[in-house]
N, C-alpha and C positions, 0 to 999 in steps of 0.2 A: 513491364516490367512492371513490378508490385510498386508503392510507394512506401515509404523510410517510417517506420512505426516512428511515434512522437514518446521519448522518455525524458518524463518530469522529475526533477529530484525531490523530496521531502526533508529537509533535517530537522529530528525532533531531539534530538541528542538533549537529556537533561529533562526530559518531563515525565512528569510520570505519568500514572492508570486515574484516571481514566481518558485523559487526553489524545494520548498518541494515536488511540481508535478512533475517539471521533474528529483530529486533525483529517485523520486518512478514510473518514468517509465525507466528509467536503472536499478530499481533495478529490477524490475518485468522482464524485455526483460532477466535480470540474470538466472531467475526460471526456470526450466521443469515445464508442465505443471502438477497440482492437491501437487504440493508443497506450504509456506502460507507465506505473508510477515506480518510483525505487524510492523507498523508505528509511531509514538512517533512526535507529532510535537508540539506547541503553535500557529503558525501563524493560528489571526480565520478564514479567508479564506479557510485556507484546505479544512474545511467543506463543501464547495463548491467546492473548483476545486479535492479536491480527489476525489470520486465519480462519478464526470466528467470528469476525466483520464478513469476511470474503463469504462464508456461506451463507450467511443472509444473507448476501449483498447480491452474491450469483456473477460476481469475480471469479478469477484465478489467481492463483497462487504461483508462478514461475519456477522462484530458487528463496530460500531462503539462506542466507549465511552471519556463522560469528566472525568476528575479529575484536578478539578481548571482548571489552564489556559493551562493546555494537554490534546490532543487530541489524542487518540490511534484508529486508523483505525488496522482491520485483513480483509487482502485480501486473496483470494486464485486463483494461478494463473490459468487458465480453458486452454487458448490460447498456441499454439509449437508460442514459438518463432518464427521468422520471422526474416529474415535480409533483 
């Protein structure tokens, strides 16, 4: 039976560009391949910045949901952390 995937939640509500992308990058670097990161933010630019960050880093965006002003990204860490 496969192990349960770990999901880490990151609340970035109220932060403005570029902080959501920078803090998401830092959080992803701390994860192992196969783990998930759930990012909550309210910055409208995050809808552009977070997917661009993931393209750059090689990680996978599983879903994006909007709930009013809140945007929730679920990201799967696919690359081994590099230092």
